[in-house]
C-alpha angles and dihedrals in degrees: 000000000000095000094132127041132182113234130190116312111331094350118123125181123209127191098209100181109226091009088065131226111331130193133198125201095190103059094275100310090122134006134206133182115281118246139169137129110314095011112143116234123216097024130143108233119198102171139029130175138172127210108252089212091056116010091194086076109086130182120194127180123209129205094199135069087041119170108265093217102041101023090226111148123209124267116204127204136190127192097189106052096276100312090115131020136194136178122256124234112234116196134185099022116135109241121234116187114232095019128116104223111186144144111297100177136000135204127184123219124190121318108338099343113123136177127196142178111232135188147074109285091208101046113016143041118263114248133191118243127194130195129188094192107053095274102313090117125023129192124196122231132186110273122218112260109249127215113297110284093009122117122223104254113147124081135168134164131203111254091214107032116058092200099054117090135154125213114187105313095339131096132207125192095180102063097273098310091120137000138207125201117254115253116267095207110138096020117122114201096170088219091303124127109266107243121238119268111263100181139010132184136183118214119239093256101026124089100158106057122029124194114253127209116196127190116244116271117260115274120263 
């Protein structure tokens, strides 16, 4: 999720894990290491995203240089297409020593409103973050509890309402403060366990009913 991101014009960003954050200026024909003032060298980048309302605004999440006490890894942002970079402030996340808590998924709302899933899938719970300023400052919110043994993976934000966000099969209309499950009317489970939501997307003009994509049920 969020490994490739379209920048301005022919620019493409690529979070290439141990190879770092890469950028292409020819629509992905070739890539080179990202640079710019304040950009950290030698980092492992696992996620990159650009704001669809302004593709000069870039968010990149690292899985290295994590705080040894809290396990919170740095998130870097640029407002000018990578010419200058700064580090985000993440607030309200429970620290877990030895973890590598980082952005796992990102969804842009209107203007500079952004939501993200944050955590270490192996060692911590996944929490919902929100930012009103394109990722410069993030605040943690309670995340809906998924089905037992299922990680929180799906995230979508309304493109027109900054307070509407979906996490898995749950919807919030108050910016992530509280959630209600999506209605199950019309679903047929045939007495099978309904599988966890694997993806969710809100259409460009729809804020009420997102499209849901569910994995196939287990065989048998």
